[in-house]
C-alpha positions in Angstrom: 47.1 -0.1 -12.2 49.9 -0.6 -9.7 49.3 -3.1 -7.0 49.7 -2.0 -3.4 52.8 -2.8 -1.4 55.0 -5.6 -2.6 52.3 -7.4 -4.6 53.2 -8.5 -8.1 51.1 -7.1 -11.0 48.6 -9.3 -12.7 50.2 -11.7 -15.2 48.7 -12.2 -18.6 47.9 -15.6 -19.9 50.6 -17.2 -22.1 47.8 -18.3 -24.5 48.6 -17.4 -28.1 45.4 -18.8 -29.6 47.1 -21.9 -31.1 45.3 -24.3 -28.8 46.1 -28.0 -29.5 47.2 -30.5 -26.9 49.9 -32.9 -28.0 48.9 -36.1 -26.3 52.4 -37.4 -26.6 53.7 -35.0 -24.0 50.4 -33.6 -22.7 51.1 -29.9 -23.3 49.4 -27.3 -25.5 51.6 -26.7 -28.5 50.8 -23.0 -28.3 51.4 -22.1 -24.7 53.0 -25.3 -23.3 50.6 -25.6 -20.4 48.7 -28.7 -19.4 44.9 -28.8 -19.6 44.9 -28.5 -15.8 47.2 -25.4 -15.9 45.0 -23.8 -18.6 41.8 -24.4 -16.6 43.3 -23.3 -13.3 45.2 -20.2 -14.6 42.6 -17.7 -13.3 43.0 -19.2 -9.8 46.7 -18.9 -9.6 48.4 -16.1 -7.6 50.8 -13.8 -9.5 53.7 -15.7 -7.9 52.3 -19.0 -9.1 51.8 -17.6 -12.6 55.4 -16.3 -12.7 56.7 -19.7 -11.5 54.7 -21.5 -14.2 55.9 -19.1 -16.9 59.4 -20.0 -15.9 58.5 -23.7 -16.3 57.0 -23.1 -19.7 60.3 -21.8 -21.0 61.9 -25.2 -20.1 59.1 -27.2 -21.6 59.4 -25.2 -24.8 63.1 -25.7 -25.0 62.8 -29.5 -24.2 59.8 -30.3 -26.4 60.1 -27.9 -29.4 61.5 -29.3 -32.6 62.9 -27.4 -35.5 61.4 -28.5 -38.8 
């Protein structure tokens, strides 16, 4: 379904089903969101979701470690 006008399409959740919050940095190790971001995802506008997805890339790069 295409949104009317200049509205952004709905954004899917970044959840990958690997839900575990690392209390050292406070992010889910699967999707890199905080518990607040996870619980509020359904309330965010498409613009807010896109902005958060951009932040998640930075978190992943900063906090991921190669084993």
